[in-house]
TORNU-126233 format. One record per residue (C-alpha): residue number from 1; residue in three letters; chain; x, y, z. Coordinates in pm, 1 decimal. Example, Ala and Ser with C-alpha at 12.3 -4.5 7.8 and 13.67 -1.06 7.14 Angstrom:
{r 1,ALA,A,{1230.0,-450.0,780.0}}
{r 2,SER,A,{1367.0,-106.0,714.0}}
END
This chain:
{r 1,LYS,A,{-848.6,-960.2,-63.5}}
{r 2,TYR,A,{-699.1,-1290.2,51.1}}
{r 3,CYS,A,{-687.9,-1145.6,402.4}}
{r 4,LEU,A,{-1056.8,-1236.1,423.8}}
{r 5,LEU,A,{-936.4,-1592.7,474.1}}
{r 6,HIS,A,{-762.2,-1480.1,789.8}}
{r 7,CYS,A,{-1005.9,-1219.2,921.6}}
{r 8,LYS,A,{-975.0,-1345.7,1279.9}}
{r 9,HIS,A,{-616.9,-1211.2,1274.0}}
{r 10,TRP,A,{-710.2,-861.5,1154.0}}
{r 11,LYS,A,{-612.9,-573.8,1374.2}}
{r 12,LYS,A,{-726.3,-216.3,1389.5}}
{r 13,GLN,A,{-560.8,17.7,1139.2}}
{r 14,ILE,A,{-352.9,182.9,1410.5}}
{r 15,GLU,A,{-207.1,-150.7,1523.3}}
{r 16,ARG,A,{-106.9,-241.4,1167.5}}
{r 17,ASP,A,{63.1,94.7,1119.4}}
{r 18,ASN,A,{245.6,63.3,1450.2}}
{r 19,GLN,A,{391.4,-265.2,1328.9}}
{r 20,ILE,A,{510.0,-105.6,1005.4}}
{r 21,PHE,A,{669.0,188.1,1185.7}}
{r 22,ASN,A,{846.7,-49.7,1420.2}}
{r 23,VAL,A,{1007.5,-202.5,1109.7}}
{r 24,TYR,A,{1125.4,147.4,1019.6}}
{r 25,ARG,A,{1273.7,210.1,1365.1}}
{r 26,LYS,A,{1486.1,-103.4,1355.2}}
{r 27,LYS,A,{1698.6,63.3,1084.9}}
{r 28,ASN,A,{1741.2,389.9,1280.7}}
{r 29,PRO,A,{1677.2,602.2,972.0}}
{r 30,GLN,A,{1685.4,982.2,964.4}}
{r 31,ASN,A,{1471.7,1026.0,651.9}}
{r 32,VAL,A,{1187.2,791.2,557.7}}
{r 33,LEU,A,{994.1,819.4,232.1}}
{r 34,ILE,A,{653.5,650.0,201.6}}
{r 35,ASP,A,{526.6,604.4,-152.5}}
{r 36,LEU,A,{159.1,708.5,-151.0}}
{r 37,SER,A,{146.8,784.2,-522.8}}
{r 38,VAL,A,{-146.2,542.2,-561.5}}
{r 39,LEU,A,{-364.5,815.0,-407.9}}
{r 40,LYS,A,{-427.3,915.3,-768.2}}
{r 41,ASN,A,{-679.0,627.5,-756.2}}
{r 42,ILE,A,{-817.6,689.5,-408.6}}
{r 43,ASN,A,{-1139.5,495.6,-470.4}}
{r 44,CYS,A,{-961.0,165.6,-530.4}}
{r 45,GLY,A,{-844.0,-65.4,-252.4}}
{r 46,LEU,A,{-478.3,39.4,-269.9}}
{r 47,GLY,A,{-584.3,404.1,-277.6}}
{r 48,GLN,A,{-763.8,351.8,52.2}}
{r 49,VAL,A,{-457.8,178.3,198.1}}
{r 50,ALA,A,{-250.3,483.8,107.8}}
{r 51,TYR,A,{-512.3,721.6,246.0}}
{r 52,ASN,A,{-515.3,540.1,578.5}}
{r 53,TYR,A,{-136.4,563.2,601.8}}
{r 54,GLY,A,{-176.3,937.3,563.1}}
{r 55,LYS,A,{-448.2,953.5,827.5}}
{r 56,TYR,A,{-231.6,757.4,1069.9}}
{r 57,LEU,A,{55.5,1002.5,1023.5}}
{r 58,LYS,A,{-177.7,1297.1,1075.6}}
{r 59,ASP,A,{-311.2,1157.0,1402.7}}
{r 60,HIS,A,{17.4,1010.1,1528.3}}
{r 61,PRO,A,{311.8,1243.9,1454.9}}
{r 62,ILE,A,{643.9,1059.8,1428.2}}
{r 63,GLN,A,{921.3,1206.5,1641.9}}
{r 64,ASP,A,{1197.5,951.9,1574.6}}
{r 65,PHE,A,{1268.3,1051.4,1213.6}}
{r 66,THR,A,{1160.7,1275.1,927.9}}
{r 67,VAL,A,{880.1,1137.2,711.9}}
{r 68,SER,A,{830.1,1241.9,350.2}}
{r 69,LEU,A,{524.5,1141.1,148.1}}
{r 70,LEU,A,{542.9,1086.7,-226.9}}
{r 71,LEU,A,{194.6,1166.0,-351.8}}
{r 72,PRO,A,{-17.1,1373.1,-596.3}}
{r 73,LYS,A,{3.8,1748.1,-540.4}}
{r 74,GLU,A,{-365.8,1780.8,-454.8}}
{r 75,TYR,A,{-294.7,1598.2,-126.9}}
{r 76,PHE,A,{-30.1,1842.8,-7.5}}
{r 77,GLY,A,{-120.0,1942.9,348.4}}
{r 78,ALA,A,{-388.4,1675.0,383.0}}
{r 79,PHE,A,{-193.6,1472.8,638.2}}
{r 80,GLY,A,{-65.2,1743.0,870.8}}
{r 81,ASN,A,{228.1,1979.5,888.7}}
{r 82,HIS,A,{474.2,1744.8,1057.7}}
{r 83,VAL,A,{545.2,1549.7,737.7}}
{r 84,LYS,A,{711.7,1664.8,417.7}}
{r 85,TYR,A,{532.1,1644.1,84.2}}
{r 86,ILE,A,{695.2,1544.3,-243.7}}
{r 87,GLU,A,{493.0,1552.8,-562.9}}
{r 88,SER,A,{483.9,1220.0,-747.4}}
{r 89,LYS,A,{624.2,1362.7,-1069.5}}
{r 90,LYS,A,{701.1,1141.7,-1367.7}}
{r 91,ILE,A,{1067.0,1245.0,-1361.2}}
{r 92,TYR,A,{1112.8,1057.5,-1031.1}}
{r 93,ARG,A,{1012.7,732.6,-1199.0}}
{r 94,ARG,A,{1327.4,729.6,-1411.6}}
{r 95,HIS,A,{1549.2,946.8,-1194.3}}
{r 96,PRO,A,{1480.4,882.1,-822.5}}
{r 97,ARG,A,{1826.8,1021.1,-748.1}}
{r 98,PHE,A,{1676.3,1369.5,-793.2}}
{r 99,LEU,A,{1469.9,1316.6,-477.5}}
{r 100,PRO,A,{1584.5,1463.0,-142.9}}
{r 101,PRO,A,{1814.2,1243.4,71.8}}
{r 102,ILE,A,{1640.8,922.9,186.7}}
{r 103,ASP,A,{1756.1,648.5,424.2}}
{r 104,LEU,A,{1454.4,419.7,400.2}}
{r 105,TRP,A,{1190.0,390.8,126.1}}
{r 106,HIS,A,{862.0,210.6,184.6}}
{r 107,SER,A,{676.2,85.6,-123.4}}
{r 108,ILE,A,{333.2,16.2,27.8}}
{r 109,HIS,A,{237.9,-210.7,-263.4}}
{r 110,GLN,A,{410.1,-401.2,-541.9}}
{r 111,LEU,A,{258.2,-216.4,-840.1}}
{r 112,SER,A,{406.7,130.8,-795.4}}
{r 113,SER,A,{566.3,307.8,-1090.5}}
{r 114,PHE,A,{820.0,462.4,-852.1}}
{r 115,GLN,A,{1128.1,273.5,-735.1}}
{r 116,PRO,A,{1392.0,375.2,-479.7}}
{r 117,PRO,A,{1758.3,422.4,-560.3}}
{r 118,HIS,A,{1957.0,103.4,-501.3}}
{r 119,SER,A,{2158.1,276.3,-228.5}}
{r 120,VAL,A,{1846.8,322.8,-11.1}}
{r 121,PHE,A,{1706.8,64.5,233.2}}
{r 122,ASN,A,{1400.3,-67.4,52.1}}
{r 123,LEU,A,{1096.2,-193.1,245.8}}
{r 124,LEU,A,{854.6,-362.6,5.5}}
{r 125,THR,A,{497.1,-464.0,91.5}}
{r 126,ILE,A,{339.3,-720.4,-139.6}}
{r 127,HIS,A,{-38.3,-756.2,-135.1}}
{r 128,ASP,A,{-85.9,-1048.2,-371.1}}
{r 129,LEU,A,{24.5,-1231.5,-684.8}}
{r 130,ASN,A,{-315.4,-1196.2,-851.7}}
{r 131,PHE,A,{-160.2,-1165.1,-1196.1}}
{r 132,VAL,A,{-67.8,-1533.6,-1182.7}}
{r 133,TYR,A,{-436.3,-1621.9,-1164.7}}
{r 134,GLU,A,{-586.7,-1338.8,-1370.4}}
{r 135,LYS,A,{-343.0,-1283.1,-1659.6}}
{r 136,GLN,A,{-220.5,-1507.3,-1937.5}}
{r 137,GLY,A,{83.3,-1543.2,-2163.3}}
{r 138,LYS,A,{309.3,-1241.0,-2197.9}}
{r 139,LYS,A,{114.6,-1038.6,-1942.2}}
{r 140,VAL,A,{209.7,-1290.3,-1674.0}}
{r 141,GLU,A,{572.4,-1264.5,-1786.2}}
{r 142,LYS,A,{553.6,-883.9,-1771.8}}
{r 143,TYR,A,{421.8,-871.7,-1416.2}}
{r 144,MET,A,{652.5,-1149.5,-1300.6}}
{r 145,LYS,A,{956.1,-965.4,-1437.7}}
{r 146,LYS,A,{852.5,-652.7,-1247.6}}
{r 147,ILE,A,{795.6,-822.9,-914.3}}
{r 148,LEU,A,{1115.1,-1028.6,-942.1}}
{r 149,LYS,A,{1307.6,-705.2,-991.6}}
{r 150,GLU,A,{1139.1,-547.4,-689.6}}
{r 151,ILE,A,{1214.1,-849.8,-474.1}}
{r 152,LYS,A,{1575.9,-851.8,-590.8}}
{r 153,TYR,A,{1634.9,-498.7,-462.9}}
{r 154,ALA,A,{1417.4,-520.4,-151.2}}
{r 155,ASN,A,{1600.6,-525.6,182.5}}
{r 156,LYS,A,{1287.7,-620.0,374.7}}
{r 157,ILE,A,{961.4,-777.4,250.4}}
{r 158,THR,A,{626.6,-769.0,425.7}}
{r 159,VAL,A,{297.7,-915.1,302.9}}
{r 160,ILE,A,{-63.7,-862.4,407.6}}
{r 161,SER,A,{-158.7,-1228.3,457.6}}
{r 162,GLN,A,{-21.2,-1574.7,513.9}}
{r 163,PHE,A,{-182.1,-1668.8,180.8}}
{r 164,THR,A,{38.1,-1418.3,-3.0}}
{r 165,LYS,A,{347.4,-1537.1,182.1}}
{r 166,ASN,A,{269.9,-1896.7,83.9}}
{r 167,ASP,A,{212.5,-1789.5,-277.6}}
{r 168,ILE,A,{551.0,-1616.4,-294.5}}
{r 169,HIS,A,{731.0,-1914.2,-142.6}}
{r 170,ARG,A,{552.4,-2155.8,-374.9}}
{r 171,ILE,A,{571.2,-1957.8,-699.8}}
{r 172,ILE,A,{885.6,-1743.1,-667.8}}
{r 173,ARG,A,{1132.3,-1850.9,-396.9}}
{r 174,ASP,A,{1084.5,-2059.9,-88.3}}
{r 175,ASP,A,{1382.3,-1914.0,99.1}}
{r 176,LEU,A,{1273.5,-1549.1,108.9}}
{r 177,ASP,A,{1252.8,-1390.8,454.1}}
{r 178,ILE,A,{899.2,-1249.7,469.6}}
{r 179,GLU,A,{706.9,-1093.9,757.1}}
{r 180,VAL,A,{326.0,-1103.6,763.4}}
{r 181,ILE,A,{160.4,-778.3,876.0}}
{r 182,TYR,A,{-214.2,-793.9,823.2}}
{r 183,ASN,A,{-409.7,-504.1,681.3}}
{r 184,GLY,A,{-606.4,-308.1,936.8}}
{r 185,VAL,A,{-972.4,-218.0,940.9}}
{r 186,GLU,A,{-1117.3,104.8,1067.9}}
{r 187,GLN,A,{-1330.5,113.8,1380.1}}
{r 188,LEU,A,{-1686.3,79.6,1253.2}}
{r 189,ASN,A,{-1951.0,265.7,1452.1}}
{r 190,PRO,A,{-2318.1,225.4,1352.8}}
{r 191,LYS,A,{-2387.7,573.8,1490.0}}
{r 192,ASP,A,{-2169.7,717.8,1214.4}}
{r 193,GLU,A,{-2386.9,581.1,933.3}}
{r 194,LEU,A,{-2485.1,844.8,678.9}}
{r 195,HIS,A,{-2751.2,848.7,412.9}}
{r 196,PRO,A,{-2590.6,917.4,71.1}}
{r 197,THR,A,{-2639.7,1266.2,-65.5}}
{r 198,PHE,A,{-2724.0,1140.6,-414.4}}
{r 199,ALA,A,{-3083.0,1042.7,-489.7}}
{r 200,ILE,A,{-3187.5,679.2,-444.1}}
{r 201,ASP,A,{-3536.0,548.0,-507.0}}
{r 202,GLU,A,{-3550.7,297.4,-222.9}}
{r 203,THR,A,{-3874.0,150.4,-356.8}}
{r 204,LYS,A,{-3682.4,-3.1,-647.8}}
{r 205,PRO,A,{-3388.8,-248.3,-655.9}}
{r 206,PHE,A,{-3045.4,-92.4,-687.1}}
{r 207,LEU,A,{-2687.7,-219.2,-710.3}}
{r 208,PHE,A,{-2447.8,-140.0,-426.0}}
{r 209,THR,A,{-2073.7,-200.4,-435.6}}
{r 210,ILE,A,{-1774.2,-94.3,-227.5}}
{r 211,GLY,A,{-1519.2,-220.4,-482.5}}
{r 212,GLU,A,{-1418.0,-162.4,-839.6}}
{r 213,ILE,A,{-1657.0,-273.1,-1112.4}}
{r 214,LYS,A,{-1435.1,-537.8,-1269.5}}
{r 215,PRO,A,{-1477.8,-906.3,-1355.9}}
{r 216,LYS,A,{-1234.0,-1008.8,-1079.8}}
{r 217,LYS,A,{-1478.6,-851.5,-831.8}}
{r 218,ASN,A,{-1755.1,-1073.1,-975.1}}
{r 219,PHE,A,{-1906.2,-806.6,-1201.1}}
{r 220,HIS,A,{-1973.5,-972.1,-1537.6}}
END
């Protein structure tokens, strides 16, 4: 989103993930849980972020510590055999203490329904404060209450752009220690282009989108 303003700083997906995993290593954890529960909406932007985390882990096995993925059951086995899979059951939303032992929990975005126990090192990644611009009245209060709670219990905060960092300092607290780690982009190779399998009459105009069909994406 706002990272488009800083596209010259973008790195490949692998470089972004290496930065994140270096944050993990600084805490010398034995058991790391990565919340990929947003895979239930794989076709949205956050769903793709989660999917790329999984792909990174599949292609780059982690030897330093044990990685567990919290995700929908249909993705069990999708990201290799060297990670553990935990189903994102509703019971873990209210009772995270029922999860296996965890030293470090990474919430890869600020909207997750799952929260770590307070005794666990909590790495929180915030993508944006869009609700401030898109919502009104009580909805703004609702989202603000949630993110303030997440920030309160976060031991480390990363954001995906300098814009988001500035927003947090301006709107929430200007003394928060925040590290900017830009989202990655996959290597794009024109040779890999594929014609869609569904029928398209190329003689007539058609609408193409790579995002959600919502007003905030300029669909009105």
